[in-house]
N, C-alpha and C positions, 0 to 999 in steps of 0.2 A: 469549499475548503473543508478539510478534515475537521470534524467537530471534536470538542473536548470529550474525552473518555470513549471515543469511537474505537471499536476493535478493528483489527486487521481484516477479519471476515466481513464486517459491515462495509469497510472501505472498498474491499474487493467487489462486493456486490454492487455498490454504487458505480464503480469503474466499469464493471461488466454491463450495467444498464446503459451507461453513456455510450459504450462501444456498440451495443445493440442498436441504439437510436441512430448512431452515425452510419452503421452498416445498412440500416433499413431506410436511410434517407428520411428520417422522421423529424429532423431538426431544421428549422428555418435558418437561413443564412445568418440572420441577426443573433440567433441563439448559439449557433455552432461555435463561434469564437469563445464565448463564455464557457461552454461545455468542454472545450479543449483545454482551456485554462484550469478548469476544475479538475479535469482528468490529470493534468500535470501535477497539481497539488496532491491529489490522491496517490499518484505514483511516488512522489517524494515521501509522503507519509508512510506508505507501505515499505519503501526501500529502507527508511530509517528503522522501522519496526524489525524488519528482517536482519538488518545489520546488528542491531542491539541484541536480538535473540542469538545470532551467530556468535557474537562476542561472549555472551553468557555461557553458551554451550562449550565454547573453547576453554573458558576459564574453569568450568566444572571438570572437563576432561583433563586439563592440565593438573588441577588439584588432585584428581583421582590418581593420575600417573605418579605424581610426587609422593602421595601417601603410600603407594605400593612399593616404592623404592626402598 
């Protein structure tokens, strides 16, 4: 699960490691399910971070346009 205060970059690094392990068949079948669940949590965490950043950028751009009018 995405840890408290984890950054987007740290989460992406963890996700990339999981993908590498899966691609290289390094995971025992008993561990594979847990890693896939963890990957899904990381993807949700990263998606939330990106969505929040996108909203903030849109807000800044909107405020900038309004101040220029």
